[in-house]
N, C-alpha and C positions, 0 to 999 in steps of 0.2 A: 941431631937438631936440637938446638937448647929450648931450654922451657919456655922460652918469651915467644919466640917461634911456634910453639904448639898453641899459643893462646888465640891464634888468627890463620885458621888453615883454608887453604881454595880444597873446593871439591875434590879436585884431582888426587892432591895431598892426603885428604883426608881417606880418599879410597884406598891409595897404596899403605898407607899406615893401617888400616883396618884389617887389609889383606895381609900385612906382617905381624899384626898381632893374632890372627887366627894361625898364621903359622907357628907363632913361638907358642900358644895354648896347646898345639898339637903335638908337642914332643913328648908329653907327661908320658903316654905309652909305651916308646921306644925308650925312653929314660929308665921309665920305672924294671923294665926287663933288663938292665944292667946291673942293677942293685945285686949284691953277693950275699948280705946276711941281715939285711934291716928287715925287722918283723913288719906285720899290718900297721898296727898302730902307732909303731916307731915312725913308719916313711910318712904315715900323715901329721905327725910331730913336727917333724924336722922341717918339711915342705911348709906347712905353716908358720911355724916359728921365722923361718927364713922369708917368707911373704912378708910378714909383718914388721921384721926388722930393715925390709928394704923400705917398705912403705913410709917407715917412721923417718928415714934418711928424705925420700923422694916427694913427700907429702909437702914439707915446709919450704922446700926450695921451687916446687909447681906453684903452690899457692900464693908466695911470693911474686913470682912473674907473672902469675894472672893478675894478683892486686897490681902492680905495676902498668899493666897492658890495661887496664879497667874492665878486665871482664869480670874480676870477683869484686866484691863490695866488701870494703875494710869495716866489718862489725863486731867488734870484739863483744864476748858473750858477757855475761851477769857475775860478779865477783874476778878476785884474782886469778884463782886459779882455773875456772871454767872459761876465764876470758882467753888465757894463754894457750890453753888446748884448741880451744874453738879458733883461734887465730891462725897457728901453723901446722894443727892437724885437721882441722874441720870437725871437731868432735863437737857433739851435743848430748849432752847429759841431761839435759831435761825433756828431749824431745823420744817419747816412745817408738815413734817409728823407726829412730834412728837405730835403738838396741832391738827391735824387733829384725830390721834389713840385717844388723851385725848377727844375729842370731842364724838366720837364712843363708847368711855366707857361710858360715862356721859349718853348717849341715851340709852345704853343696861341697866344700873343701875335704870333708871328711869323708862323705860318702863316697867323691869321687874315686880317692885314690884307695879307699878300700874295697871298692868294686874293683878295681884293676887286679886287685891280689886273690880275687876268687874266679874272675871271668876274661874273657878275651876284651883286646881293646875295641874291637869292632862293634860286639856286644855293648858295649858302655856306652860308643859314642853315638849309636844309631839310638838308643834309647833317651841318651840326652838330648837328642837333636829336634824330640817331639816338644821340648820344651814352649817353645811359641803356642802350641797348641793349646797346651795347657794353660799358659796364662790367658788366653783365650776363653776358654773355660771359668777359670776363677773369676777373671774380669766379668765375665757375664753374672754368674752369681753373687758377687761380692758389690760389685759397682752397677751391674744392670744394663750394660754394656751389650747392645744386641751386636750378634754375629751374623756373618753375611753366609749366604748359600755357600758359597766357594770356602770358607774354612767349617763347615760343617762336613763338607764333600771330603776335604784334606783331610780333617780328623778321623774318618771312616776309612780312608784309602790309607792313612799310616796306621790305623790300628791293624787294619787286614795283612799289611807287610810286615808288623811285628807279630803276630799270629804265625803267619805263615815260615817267618825266620825262626821264631821259637818252637814252633810245631816242628819242622822239619828235624832240629837239631835233636829234640826230647823223643822223636822217631826213633831216631838214630842210636841214641844213648839207652832206651830200651832194648833194641835189638843186638848191644853187645853191652854185656855186663862191665866191660871193663872201661867204660865210659863211666864217669863220676856227674851224676846230675847234681847231687847236691850244691855242689859251688856253684853251678851254672844258673841255679833256681836264688841263690845267697846272692851273688853277685849281682844278679839282673834286678833283684828288688833293692837291695842296697843302692844300685845304680838309678834307679827310680825315684830316688830321694832327693836327685840333683835337680832334675825339670819340676816336679813337687814344690820342693823349695825356691827354686828360682820364682816362681808363678806367683808363690805368696808373696816373697821379696818385691816382685815387681809391682802387685798389685797394692801390697801396703803402702810403699813409698810414692806411686800414682797418688792414692786416696789422700793422703796427707798432703801432698802438694796440690791438690785441688781445694783442698781446704784452706792453703795461704800459708802451711808452715813450709819451710825451705830445708830441704833435705839435699846433701851431696852424696853421691854413690859411693866414691872413693874412698871416703873415711868410713863409711862402712864396712869396705874389704879390709881394711885396717883391722876394724874391730871383729870382724869374722876372723881374722888370721889369728890375733890375739885369743879368742875364745875356743877356736879348734885346737889350738898348740896346747892350750890349757887343760881343757878336757881329756886331751889324749895322753898327757904326760906320764898319769899314772899307770895306762895301761900299756905303756910304751916302755917303761922302766921293768928291768935293767936294760940298757941302751945294749944293742949287738951290732949296729952299725959299722963298717970298717969306715977308715978315713976316705976311701974312696966314694963308698956309700954316702956319705956325708957331705961329699964334694958334689955328687950328681944330685943329691937332694937340695944343696944350696942353690945351684944350678935353676932347678925346678921352682923354689919360691921365688928368686928374682927375676927370673927369663921367661919362666912359665905362667908366672900367677902375677906378681906384683907389677911391672912393666905392662903385659898386655892390657890387664885390667884397666890401667890407668889410660892408656892409649885408646881402648875400645870407649871410654867416657869422654875424651876428645875429640875422638871422632864423630859422637854421636851427636856434635853441637852443629857440624857442617853437614851430616850427612841423613837423609828420612828414614823414619823406623824401617819400611821394606826393604831400604838397601841394607841397613844395619844386619838386619836379619836373613838375608841373602847372602851376605860376604860371610856370615858368622857360620853357615853351613860347610864352609872349605875348611873348617875345622874338622869335621867328618872324613871328609877325602882326606887330608893331609894327612891324618892322624892314621888311619887305618893304611895308608900308603908307607908312612915311618915306621910302621911298627912289621909292616910285611917286608920292606926293604933290610932295616935296620936290627930287625929281632926275629926275622924268620917267621913271624906268624901269620900265616896264610890265611884267609877269611875264605871259609866255604861256599859253595854254589848258592846255598838257602840265605847265607848273609849277605852275600853281592845282590842276590834278587830282592830278598825282603828289605834290604836295606837301601835298594833304589826306588823302592817303591814310596819307603818312607820320604827320602830326600826329596824325589820327584813330586810328591806331594806337598811339600813345605815350600819347595820351589815356586811352582806353580801358585798355590795360595799368595805368597807373596809379591810374584810377579803382576799375578791380576788387581792384588791392592796397590800398585804403585799409584796410581792417580787417586785411591779412596783412601784418605788418610784419617778419616777419622774415626775408622773402627783402627788405627794403630796409632794412639797418641804417644807422642814422644816424653819422656820424662826428662825435666829439666835439671839439669847437673851442678847448674852453678848458682850461688846465692844472687848474685848480680843478673842473671838472665831474665829479663824482661820481655823481651819482643816476641811478639805472636807466633806459634809453631807453625 
């Protein structure tokens, strides 16, 4: 679909594109299991670097199409260098929230891939799925937003589901000395950084926008990719990845990260916040299924049961919040976007 067509999506088109984005996100686990010799930090470095390179190409084309469609205002930044960066890539060097958002994205990029090298795809995706609940809690503390009773119940239910999922795994590990509990703990704690960083990111950007500052999320994704690749470069050196590994990681950078992140932001213009959250849950289902079919990583009964409780709690919470959007405000993703939510 041409970039100009993405500027004006119908609701049906946005739904299909959001489903496509979740499917692209979900390939990370199965692709990571195909790698031959790339080490932990090297996996993160190549994926983030390819994502940043992809967005360096995609963003100027996309922003030019948005300006032509009248969706994005033509607002050059101050100074020659900053104006050039802002016009083509949406970089806002003078905005603290932009840099905080970029750091949060870099944490998410790095933690996600590292977690996959320690524990199963299912464990990582189910922990990541609680992101909306973490966001609600952070927004409650930082922004004073009231949480509906359904959200508190969803938090409790999701917590119980995760406790059950890990409790059974740990009990099984303690009864079988051959099972390494260290990787399970480390991988799970690293994976937990993803929803925490996501919650901080969402809250910081929302607070900045309510104060009148204009922050576009996709350039922050670009910044996150740059920071992630730079901070993992030394740990990744010397490189051990084969040519096949680099090809797989290039696929992740472009198809699993850059394109779906951009598509998700586009879809957020046409979909309600609960719709985006509901459709994003498909990543967990797709990801576990692909790892199961493509890498032989079969989730155990405890993971399926506990994960079902988590996903069910999230699904019901977002479904019940469909008509009540005051508790789920949408982040404006384009500088020219001024119509009411």
